[in-house]
C-alpha positions as CSV (number, residue, x, y, z in Angstrom):
1,X,0.0,0.0,0.0
2,X,1.5,3.4,-1.0
3,X,1.4,6.4,1.2
4,X,-1.3,7.8,-1.1
5,X,-3.6,4.9,-0.3
6,X,-6.0,5.0,2.6
7,X,-4.3,3.2,5.4
8,X,-6.1,1.0,7.9
9,X,-5.4,0.9,11.5
10,X,-6.8,2.0,14.8
11,X,-7.9,5.6,15.5
12,X,-5.4,7.5,17.7
13,X,-7.1,10.4,19.5
14,X,-3.7,12.0,20.2
15,X,-3.7,13.1,16.5
16,X,-7.3,13.5,15.5
17,X,-10.5,11.7,16.1
18,X,-11.2,9.1,13.5
19,X,-7.8,9.4,11.8
20,X,-6.0,6.1,11.5
21,X,-2.5,5.4,12.6
22,X,0.0,4.8,9.9
23,X,0.2,7.1,6.9
24,X,-2.4,9.5,8.4
25,X,-0.6,10.3,11.6
26,X,1.1,13.7,11.9
27,X,4.4,13.7,10.1
28,X,7.5,13.1,12.2
29,X,9.9,15.9,13.2
30,X,12.4,14.6,10.6
31,X,9.8,14.7,7.8
32,X,8.7,18.1,8.9
33,X,12.3,19.4,8.8
34,X,12.6,18.2,5.2
35,X,9.2,19.8,4.3
36,X,10.1,23.0,6.1
37,X,13.3,23.3,4.2
38,X,11.6,22.7,0.9
39,X,8.7,25.0,1.8
40,X,11.0,27.9,2.4
41,X,12.1,27.6,-1.2
42,X,8.7,27.2,-2.7
43,X,7.2,29.9,-0.5
44,X,9.3,32.4,-2.4
45,X,7.6,31.3,-5.6
46,X,3.9,30.8,-4.7
47,X,2.6,31.6,-8.2
48,X,5.0,29.1,-9.8
49,X,4.0,26.5,-7.3
50,X,0.3,27.0,-7.9
51,X,0.7,27.1,-11.7
52,X,2.8,23.9,-11.6
53,X,0.3,22.2,-9.3
54,X,-2.7,22.9,-11.6
55,X,-0.7,22.0,-14.7
56,X,0.1,18.6,-13.2
57,X,-3.4,18.1,-11.8
58,X,-5.1,18.8,-15.1
59,X,-2.6,16.4,-16.9
60,X,-3.2,13.6,-14.4
61,X,-7.0,14.1,-14.1
62,X,-8.3,16.1,-17.1
63,X,-11.9,15.6,-16.0
64,X,-11.4,17.9,-13.0
65,X,-10.6,20.9,-15.1
66,X,-14.3,21.7,-15.5
67,X,-14.5,22.1,-11.7
68,X,-12.3,25.2,-11.8
69,X,-12.9,28.7,-13.1
70,X,-11.3,29.7,-16.5
71,X,-9.3,32.4,-14.7
72,X,-7.2,30.7,-12.1
73,X,-5.5,33.6,-10.2
74,X,-7.8,33.6,-7.2
75,X,-7.7,29.8,-7.0
76,X,-3.9,29.9,-7.2
77,X,-3.8,32.3,-4.2
78,X,-6.2,30.1,-2.2
79,X,-4.0,27.0,-2.8
80,X,-0.8,28.8,-1.7
81,X,-2.4,30.1,1.5
82,X,-3.8,26.7,2.5
83,X,-0.6,24.9,1.8
84,X,1.6,27.3,3.6
85,X,-0.8,27.4,6.6
86,X,-0.7,23.6,6.8
87,X,3.0,23.6,6.8
88,X,3.1,26.1,9.5
89,X,0.7,24.0,11.5
90,X,3.0,21.0,11.2
91,X,6.1,22.9,12.0
92,X,4.6,24.3,15.2
93,X,2.0,21.7,16.0
94,X,1.5,22.8,19.6
95,X,0.4,26.2,18.4
96,X,-1.4,25.5,15.1
97,X,-2.2,21.8,14.5
98,X,-5.6,21.5,16.3
99,X,-6.8,24.7,14.5
100,X,-5.4,23.4,11.2
101,X,-7.1,20.0,11.6
102,X,-10.4,21.7,12.2
103,X,-9.8,23.9,9.1
104,X,-9.0,20.8,7.1
105,X,-12.3,19.2,8.2
106,X,-14.2,22.3,7.1
107,X,-12.2,22.4,3.8
108,X,-13.0,18.7,3.1
109,X,-16.7,19.3,3.8
110,X,-16.7,22.4,1.5
111,X,-14.9,20.5,-1.3
112,X,-17.3,17.6,-1.1
113,X,-20.5,19.6,-0.9
114,X,-19.9,22.8,-2.7
115,X,-17.5,21.6,-5.4
116,X,-18.4,17.9,-5.8
117,X,-14.9,16.7,-5.1
118,X,-14.9,13.0,-4.7
119,X,-12.5,10.8,-2.6
120,X,-11.0,9.4,-5.8
121,X,-9.7,12.9,-6.7
122,X,-7.5,13.1,-3.7
123,X,-4.7,10.9,-5.0
124,X,-4.4,13.0,-8.1
125,X,-4.2,16.1,-6.0
126,X,-1.4,14.5,-3.9
127,X,0.6,13.5,-6.9
128,X,0.2,16.9,-8.5
129,X,1.3,18.6,-5.3
130,X,4.4,16.5,-5.0
131,X,5.3,17.1,-8.6
132,X,4.7,20.8,-8.3
133,X,6.9,21.1,-5.2
134,X,9.6,19.1,-7.0
135,X,9.4,21.4,-10.0
136,X,9.7,24.6,-8.0
137,X,12.2,23.4,-5.3
138,X,15.9,23.4,-5.9
139,X,16.8,20.3,-3.8
140,X,14.8,17.2,-4.5
141,X,15.4,13.6,-3.3
142,X,13.3,10.5,-2.8
143,X,13.3,11.4,0.9
144,X,12.0,14.8,0.2
145,X,9.2,13.3,-2.0
146,X,8.3,10.9,0.8
147,X,8.1,13.7,3.4
148,X,5.8,15.7,1.1
149,X,3.6,12.7,0.4
150,X,3.3,12.2,4.2
151,X,2.3,15.8,4.7
152,X,-0.3,15.6,2.0
153,X,-1.6,12.3,3.3
154,X,-2.1,13.9,6.7
155,X,-4.0,16.8,5.2
156,X,-6.2,14.7,2.9
157,X,-7.0,12.3,5.7
158,X,-8.6,15.2,7.7
159,X,-10.4,16.5,4.6
160,X,-11.8,13.1,3.8
161,X,-12.9,12.5,7.3
162,X,-15.7,14.9,6.6
163,X,-16.7,13.0,3.4
164,X,-17.0,9.5,4.9
């Protein structure tokens, strides 16, 4: 089972109610250090990140293009804000993680009910995100890729918790 798959396991309330242990637990300090380093690079180029993300998403899942407006500037900004806020929450979990987890629940609900996002869309989003960060960052390794997958998996687990 890849880190993009939904992992089984027992819920662990230390992380979030209903979120399984395994791939959906909060990323480790080591993974977060890697993500934080990469995030510092991509945060300097938010427009490039958002454009690369949507480029990859629409290549991987062309059917989702119709879910987005023709003019993507506002959408690009929303993506960058959400991603950077999530990273901040994971870098300082004692300050931000509980609030971020709640925000992700709300975001998942909104995506499901307002925008008709389906659970099967989430793996495409994860792959597009990892590829976009890879494209924009200057230092990419398989370890970096794994750390970003873990972060995305944590985020998507909370978003999907509102869909199930």
